MARMI-940331 format. One record per residue (C-alpha): x, y, z. Coordinates in Angstrom, 2 decimals, decimal comma. Each point is the difference from the previous one (the first is absolute). Layout:
<nodes>
NODE       X       Y       Z
NODE       X       Y       Z
...
</nodes>
This chain:
<nodes>
NODE       X       Y       Z
NODE   23,99   17,69   70,82
NODE    3,23    1,89    0,75
NODE   -1,41    1,84    3,02
NODE   -1,86   -3,02    1,43
NODE    2,08   -0,21    3,16
NODE   -0,82    3,63    0,85
NODE   -3,77   -0,40   -0,27
NODE   -2,53   -0,49    2,79
NODE   -2,70   -2,65   -0,37
NODE   -2,49    2,48   -1,51
NODE    2,47    1,08   -2,68
NODE    0,95   -3,58   -0,79
NODE   -3,66   -0,92   -0,33
NODE   -0,65    2,91   -2,36
NODE    2,91   -0,90   -2,26
NODE   -0,93   -3,68   -0,05
NODE   -3,62    0,81   -0,89
NODE    1,17    2,16   -2,91
NODE    2,35   -2,71   -1,26
NODE   -2,72   -2,65    0,23
NODE   -2,25    2,12   -2,22
NODE    2,60    0,19   -2,77
NODE    0,25   -2,51   -2,82
NODE    3,80   -0,11   -0,17
NODE   -0,10   -2,24   -3,07
NODE   -2,08    2,61   -1,83
NODE    2,30    2,83    1,11
NODE    2,96   -2,01   -1,25
NODE   -1,58   -0,43   -3,42
NODE   -0,89    3,69   -0,22
NODE    3,50    1,08    0,99
NODE    1,53   -2,42   -2,48
NODE   -2,34    1,23   -2,72
NODE   -1,42   -3,48   -0,56
NODE   -3,59    1,22   -0,20
NODE   -1,47    0,60   -3,44
NODE    0,62    3,51   -1,36
NODE   -2,32    1,43   -2,64
NODE    1,43    1,04   -3,35
NODE   -1,54    3,46   -0,01
NODE    1,50    1,01   -3,35
NODE   -1,42   -3,07   -1,69
NODE   -3,31    0,43    1,79
NODE   -0,22    3,65   -1,04
NODE    0,61   -0,89   -3,62
NODE   -3,01   -2,35    0,08
NODE   -2,22    2,23    2,12
NODE   -3,41    1,06   -1,31
NODE   -2,76    2,16    1,49
NODE   -2,12   -1,88    2,55
NODE   -3,63   -1,06   -0,53
NODE   -1,87    2,85    1,62
NODE   -3,21    1,92    0,37
NODE    0,85    3,56   -0,93
NODE   -1,51    3,13    1,54
NODE   -2,41    0,32   -2,94
NODE   -1,34   -3,52    0,64
NODE    1,67   -1,65   -2,99
NODE    2,05   -3,15    0,26
NODE   -2,56   -2,35    1,54
NODE   -2,79   -2,21   -1,28
NODE   -2,36    1,38    2,64
NODE   -1,26    3,44    0,82
NODE    0,97    2,23    2,91
NODE   -3,58   -0,35    1,26
NODE    0,32   -3,80   -0,03
NODE    3,19    0,26    2,05
NODE   -1,57    2,37    2,52
NODE   -2,96   -2,35    0,52
NODE    2,29   -2,98    0,49
NODE    2,10    1,89    2,54
NODE   -3,05    1,23    1,89
NODE   -1,40   -3,53    0,16
NODE    3,30   -1,34    1,39
NODE    0,08    2,71    2,65
NODE   -3,64   -0,55    0,94
NODE    0,66   -3,72    0,33
NODE    2,76    0,68    2,55
NODE    2,69   -1,53   -2,20
NODE    2,54    2,83    0,33
NODE    2,62    0,72    2,65
NODE    2,41    2,95    0,14
NODE    3,78   -0,43    0,21
NODE    2,09    3,07    0,80
NODE    3,79   -0,12    0,06
NODE    1,13    2,47    2,67
NODE    3,49   -0,96    1,08
NODE    1,74    3,24   -0,85
NODE    1,00    2,83    2,30
NODE   -0,49    3,65   -0,90
NODE    3,72    0,78    0,20
NODE    0,16    1,57   -3,46
NODE   -2,94    2,20    1,00
NODE    1,80    1,22    3,10
NODE   -2,54   -2,03    1,99
NODE    1,42   -2,38    2,60
NODE   -3,00   -2,34    0,16
NODE   -1,63   -2,64   -2,23
NODE   -0,93    1,60   -3,30
NODE   -3,67   -1,03    0,37
NODE   -0,24    2,40    2,95
NODE    1,03    2,98   -2,13
NODE   -2,74    2,72   -0,08
NODE   -0,87    0,52   -3,68
NODE   -3,58    1,35    0,03
NODE    0,19    3,54   -1,47
NODE   -2,71    1,31    2,35
NODE   -0,80   -2,87    2,35
NODE    3,56   -0,93    0,90
NODE   -1,01   -3,64   -0,36
NODE    2,87   -2,46   -0,09
NODE    0,63   -2,37   -2,86
NODE   -1,38   -2,79    2,18
NODE   -3,18    2,02    0,54
NODE   -0,48    0,55   -3,74
NODE   -0,12   -3,74   -0,54
NODE   -2,01   -0,83    3,11
NODE   -2,62    2,51   -1,16
NODE   -0,04   -1,63   -3,44
NODE   -0,55   -3,42    1,56
NODE   -2,73    1,32    2,31
NODE   -1,78    1,62   -2,96
NODE    0,28   -3,22   -2,02
NODE   -1,38   -2,05    2,87
NODE   -2,94    2,37    0,39
NODE   -0,72    0,04   -3,73
NODE   -0,06   -3,77   -0,43
NODE   -1,08   -1,13    3,46
NODE    3,02   -2,27    0,50
NODE    3,22   -0,26    1,98
NODE    3,22    0,82   -1,86
NODE    2,84   -1,26    2,21
NODE    3,27    1,89   -0,08
NODE    3,25   -1,96   -0,15
NODE    2,65    2,57    0,90
NODE    3,66   -0,92   -0,48
NODE    2,64    1,80    2,07
NODE    3,76   -0,45    0,34
NODE    2,08   -0,63    3,12
NODE    0,74    3,74    0,14
NODE   -3,66    1,05   -0,08
NODE   -1,95   -2,92    1,46
NODE   -0,37    0,93    3,66
NODE   -0,70    3,68   -0,66
NODE   -2,53   -0,84   -2,71
NODE   -1,84   -2,45    2,26
NODE   -0,08    2,59    2,77
NODE   -1,28    2,72   -2,35
NODE   -2,96   -2,09   -1,18
NODE   -0,80   -1,19    3,53
NODE    0,18    3,45    1,59
NODE   -2,10    1,53   -2,80
NODE   -2,83   -2,48    0,27
NODE    1,06   -1,79   -3,18
NODE   -1,12    3,11   -1,91
NODE   -3,62   -1,12    0,16
NODE    0,60   -3,57   -1,18
NODE   -0,70   -2,94    2,28
NODE    3,22   -1,32    1,64
NODE   -0,61   -3,57   -1,17
NODE   -0,08    1,23   -3,59
NODE    3,43    1,68    0,15
NODE    2,75   -2,61   -0,26
NODE    3,42    1,59    0,50
NODE    2,93   -2,24   -0,87
NODE    3,74    0,48   -0,51
NODE    2,02   -0,77   -3,10
NODE    3,17   -2,05    0,10
NODE    3,59    1,14   -0,18
NODE    3,17   -0,88   -1,89
NODE    3,54    0,53    1,24
NODE    2,35    2,47   -1,65
NODE    3,30   -1,45   -1,15
NODE    3,36    1,61   -0,60
NODE    0,26    0,83   -3,71
NODE    3,61   -1,21   -0,19
NODE   -0,03   -3,17    2,10
NODE   -3,67   -1,02    0,15
NODE    0,23   -0,34    3,79
NODE   -2,98    0,87    2,20
NODE    0,31    3,47    1,53
NODE   -0,66    0,78    3,65
NODE   -1,86    3,14    1,06
NODE    0,82   -0,72    3,66
NODE    1,88   -2,68    1,88
NODE   -3,24   -1,89    0,51
NODE   -1,78    0,81   -3,26
NODE    0,38   -0,52   -3,71
NODE   -0,57    2,88   -2,40
NODE   -3,51   -0,81   -1,21
NODE   -2,32    1,81   -2,38
NODE   -3,55   -0,66   -1,26
NODE   -0,22   -2,56   -2,81
NODE   -1,92    2,25   -2,41
NODE   -3,69    0,25   -0,83
NODE    0,30   -3,45   -1,55
NODE    0,31   -1,16    3,59
NODE   -3,75    0,59    0,25
NODE   -0,65   -3,45   -1,48
NODE    1,87   -1,89    2,72
NODE   -0,97    2,36    2,81
NODE   -3,71   -0,42   -0,76
NODE    0,49   -3,73    0,33
NODE    1,97    0,12    3,24
NODE   -2,64    2,27    1,55
NODE   -2,83   -2,37   -0,93
NODE   -1,61    2,56   -2,30
NODE   -0,77   -2,50   -2,77
NODE   -1,95   -2,14    2,43
NODE   -1,72    3,07    1,42
NODE   -1,04    1,08   -3,50
NODE   -1,31   -3,47   -0,84
NODE   -2,06   -0,08    3,19
NODE   -1,55    3,34   -0,99
NODE   -0,76   -1,11   -3,57
NODE    2,56    2,41   -1,47
NODE    1,71   -1,05   -3,24
NODE    1,23    3,40   -1,29
NODE    2,55    2,37    1,51
NODE    0,14    3,69   -0,92
NODE    3,67    0,91    0,51
NODE    1,52    3,48    0,33
NODE    2,98    1,71    1,61
NODE   -0,60    2,51    2,76
NODE    1,69    3,05   -1,55
NODE   -2,63    0,70   -2,69
NODE   -3,20    1,51    1,47
NODE   -1,74   -0,19   -3,40
NODE    0,68   -3,72   -0,42
NODE   -2,92   -2,04   -1,35
NODE   -0,74   -2,01    3,14
NODE   -3,03   -2,30   -0,38
NODE   -0,89    1,75   -3,25
NODE   -2,90   -1,79   -1,75
NODE    1,22    0,95   -3,47
NODE    3,48   -1,47    0,50
NODE   -1,34   -3,10    1,75
NODE   -2,55   -0,44   -2,77
NODE    2,60    0,09   -2,78
NODE    1,99   -2,58    1,97
NODE   -3,02   -2,29    0,11
NODE   -1,07    0,54   -3,61
NODE    3,53   -0,85   -1,17
NODE    0,03   -3,20    2,04
NODE    3,29    1,27    1,40
NODE    1,89   -1,23    3,05
NODE    1,91    3,28    0,25
NODE   -1,00    3,35   -1,44
NODE    2,15    3,08    0,26
NODE   -0,95    3,65   -0,39
NODE    2,36    2,21   -1,99
NODE    0,37    3,56   -1,27
NODE    1,39    1,17   -3,32
NODE    3,69    0,90    0,25
NODE    0,72    3,68   -0,56
NODE    3,42   -0,56   -1,58
NODE    2,12   -3,04   -1,02
NODE    2,27   -0,33    3,03
NODE   -2,49    0,99    2,71
NODE    0,91   -1,72    3,27
NODE   -2,85   -2,49    0,15
NODE   -0,20   -3,72   -0,64
NODE   -0,90   -0,80   -3,61
NODE   -2,90   -2,43   -0,35
NODE    0,58   -1,99   -3,19
NODE   -0,92   -3,25   -1,75
NODE    2,91   -2,36   -0,68
NODE   -0,45   -3,41   -1,61
NODE   -3,69   -0,04    0,89
NODE    0,43    0,94    3,68
NODE   -0,35    3,28    1,85
NODE    3,14    1,32    1,65
NODE    1,34    3,16    1,53
NODE    3,42    1,28   -0,98
NODE    1,30    2,63    2,39
NODE    1,05    3,30   -1,57
NODE    3,60   -0,65    1,07
NODE    0,03   -3,29   -1,93
NODE   -1,67    1,26   -3,18
NODE    2,51    0,97   -2,72
NODE   -0,45    3,55   -1,32
NODE   -0,59   -1,27   -3,54
NODE   -2,92   -2,17    1,11
NODE   -1,39    2,76    2,21
NODE   -0,07    2,41   -2,96
NODE   -1,69   -2,31   -2,53
NODE   -3,14    1,46   -1,55
NODE   -3,09   -1,73   -1,38
NODE   -1,54    0,68   -3,41
NODE   -1,87    3,01    1,41
NODE    3,18    1,60    1,33
NODE   -0,74   -0,80    3,66
NODE    2,26   -1,91    2,39
NODE   -0,21   -3,72   -0,76
NODE    0,70   -0,92    3,64
NODE   -2,39    2,50    1,49
NODE   -1,35   -1,64    3,17
NODE    1,47    1,19    3,32
NODE   -0,52   -2,02    3,16
NODE   -1,60    1,83    2,97
NODE   -0,13   -2,95    2,46
NODE   -3,78   -0,50   -0,09
NODE   -1,08   -3,61   -0,57
NODE   -2,97   -2,32    0,24
NODE    1,01   -3,56    0,86
NODE   -1,82   -3,28    0,38
NODE    0,58   -1,40    3,48
NODE    0,40   -3,50   -1,44
NODE    2,78    1,24   -2,27
NODE    1,85    1,51    2,96
NODE   -0,36   -3,18    2,01
NODE    1,46   -1,96   -2,90
NODE    2,90    2,44   -0,24
NODE    0,60   -0,24    3,74
NODE    0,36   -3,77   -0,29
NODE    2,81    0,40   -2,54
NODE    3,41    1,06    1,30
NODE    0,99    1,24   -3,46
NODE   -3,15    2,00   -0,80
NODE    1,79    3,31    0,41
NODE    3,63    0,75   -0,88
NODE    2,24    2,17    2,16
NODE    1,23    3,38   -1,21
NODE    3,30    1,48    1,15
NODE    0,53    3,55    1,18
NODE    3,37    1,52    0,85
NODE   -0,48    2,06    3,15
NODE    1,92    1,95    2,62
NODE   -0,29   -2,10    3,16
NODE    1,63    0,84    3,36
NODE    1,63   -3,07    1,55
NODE    2,22   -1,24    2,82
NODE    3,62   -0,71   -0,82
NODE    2,08   -2,74    1,61
NODE    0,72    2,19    3,02
NODE   -3,66    0,76    0,64
NODE    0,17    3,55   -1,32
NODE   -2,86    1,37   -2,12
NODE    1,17    0,94   -3,48
NODE   -1,98    2,59   -1,98
NODE    0,84   -0,55   -3,69
NODE   -0,15    2,92   -2,42
NODE   -0,73   -2,12   -3,07
NODE   -2,01   -3,20   -0,60
NODE    1,68   -2,83    1,87
NODE   -2,73   -2,63    0,22
NODE   -2,46   -2,01   -2,03
NODE   -3,58   -0,25    1,15
NODE   -2,48   -2,50   -1,42
NODE   -3,69    0,64   -0,53
NODE   -2,95   -1,40   -1,90
NODE   -2,62    1,92   -2,00
NODE   -3,61   -1,07   -0,23
NODE   -0,26    0,99   -3,65
NODE    2,31   -2,92   -0,86
NODE   -3,07   -2,21    0,47
NODE   -1,45    1,30   -3,28
NODE    1,61   -2,59   -2,33
NODE   -1,48   -2,84    2,05
NODE   -3,54    1,41    0,04
NODE   -2,63   -1,47   -2,27
NODE   -1,40    2,65   -2,37
NODE    1,98    2,81    1,63
NODE   -1,61    3,29   -0,92
NODE    0,65    3,75    0,04
NODE   -2,37    2,94    0,57
NODE    1,07    3,53   -0,88
NODE   -0,88    2,75    2,46
NODE    0,06    3,76   -0,22
NODE    2,92    1,12    2,21
NODE   -1,93    3,14    0,96
NODE   -2,64   -2,15    1,70
NODE    2,02   -3,02    1,17
NODE    3,63    0,84    0,68
NODE    1,24    2,62    2,46
NODE    2,74   -1,70    2,05
NODE    1,68    1,81    2,85
NODE    3,61   -1,12    0,08
NODE    2,28    3,02    0,39
NODE    0,17    3,00    2,29
NODE   -1,14    3,42   -1,18
NODE    2,67    1,61   -2,11
NODE    0,51   -3,11   -2,14
NODE   -0,96    0,04   -3,67
NODE   -3,03   -2,27    0,30
NODE   -2,11   -2,29    2,22
NODE    0,06    2,38    2,97
NODE   -2,67    0,65    2,66
NODE   -0,81    3,32   -1,68
NODE   -0,39   -1,50   -3,48
NODE   -2,11   -2,87    1,34
NODE   -2,34    2,34    1,89
NODE   -0,34    2,17   -3,11
NODE   -0,94   -3,04   -2,07
NODE   -2,61   -1,06    2,57
NODE   -1,55    3,48   -0,02
NODE    0,08    0,21   -3,79
NODE   -1,68   -3,39   -0,42
NODE   -2,69    0,78    2,57
NODE   -0,64    3,38   -1,61
NODE   -0,49   -1,74   -3,36
NODE   -2,40   -2,48    1,60
NODE   -2,10    2,77    1,51
NODE   -0,02    2,02   -3,22
NODE   -1,10   -3,05   -1,99
NODE   -3,01   -0,15    2,34
NODE   -0,86    3,62   -0,81
NODE    1,52    1,47    3,16
NODE    1,87    3,29   -0,41
NODE    3,28    0,21    1,92
NODE    1,33    3,52    0,24
NODE    3,52    0,59   -1,36
NODE    2,75   -0,77    2,48
NODE   -2,28   -1,94    2,36
NODE    1,21   -3,38    1,26
NODE   -2,40   -2,91    0,35
NODE    0,39   -3,51    1,41
NODE   -2,56   -2,81   -0,21
NODE    0,01   -2,90    2,46
NODE   -1,07   -3,30   -1,60
NODE   -2,48   -0,39    2,88
NODE   -1,75    3,15   -1,23
NODE   -0,10   -1,16   -3,61
NODE    1,51   -3,19   -1,40
NODE   -0,65    0,95   -3,62
NODE   -1,34    2,77   -2,23
NODE   -3,62   -1,12    0,25
NODE    0,03    0,15    3,79
NODE    1,81    3,34   -0,13
NODE   -2,60    1,40   -2,40
NODE   -2,84   -1,18    2,27
NODE    1,52    1,78    3,00
NODE    1,19    3,19   -1,73
NODE   -2,67    1,10   -2,50
NODE    0,94    1,88   -3,14
NODE    0,12    3,75    0,57
NODE    1,69   -0,30    3,41
NODE    2,92    2,37    0,42
NODE    3,17   -0,40    2,11
NODE    1,19    3,50    0,94
NODE    2,62   -1,24    2,48
NODE    2,19   -2,98    0,75
NODE   -2,24   -2,94    0,85
NODE    0,46   -3,50    1,31
NODE   -2,84   -2,34   -0,98
NODE    0,10   -2,47    2,88
NODE   -2,36   -2,63    1,40
</nodes>
């Protein structure tokens, strides 16, 4: 409040609104370290592989065909809604807009948002139902995201079925003193509260009530940066239902012990995720009796969640713990000058949705092939991995394999891209592109 006397009414109102939104008691406990802190070393020593359906279909008491039928029935009954977390900006991509607006289609130039809108449109057409989209933004991306969807005709979806809502924020505190930092004389330094903030933000936006009114009891959850994410996938939804699970997570096999992914494990009878930074090297390197990594399952942020489970979690203030991150945060000093630190000077607090796993009844895991399900775009071209170029190459390679499995010949070096509205699965692709067809040039298979 040190600059209060210098502020106009608008600035005072802004600062007061921000302060009213903060639970100062909670911030005090977090700064003092009074919240419960996991014993990651002890947890890692007790960690076992999670219960999971593997790529070859083993690990479950039901067949892959049973799961597919169950998922298809749930979709056809209109029980499924889509949740996409899209609060990030494309800064690391050299793209000064919301990441969902980044053009990733190798031939079409479709944005990430368009990839998922097309998937939803194809799913709606296949099953004759409405699949509402609950799209979470952040304060940095909210207005621009809303404008993008509005100005682009909601990408073919009906406006009333696209619910755009904003996640909450948490204040950054000085790492030495624990005091709240100011980004301006009339504003705290605020940052999004993590993808775990989805739980509370859905509630504040009335999305749980909206889902109930529509008869939706299952959410298919993904993050916006992975165009191959299994959104509204009948196989994944079906395994979730067959397991009687409240939260099912899709994983890929880790390529090496200390790969930078969350480790999905079973500890004391409950599913958990231990972040790579918290997993001791000894535990990460443990092998099973076949010589494979014991803790093999890497989190890719694709989940199926029961709406009732999320509502229950939203009613509990302690459902999700806060994680701390030391960050470089510009701030105002006592004289009102902006200081640009060169090393981490602040602590930011965020929640992660995967921390719901221990509380879920019959939590379950489904292994996916990374070549068909995981091609995130996180870094600018020139980085070692997860770049626009590598993601586009993976899309083309997957779609080439799909065409070739249908008996279509794709000439060497040709790029292909398949829109979900052209073919949602291999059967539909085979019906539209008969065996013996040849692609002699780059081709986009669009609606």
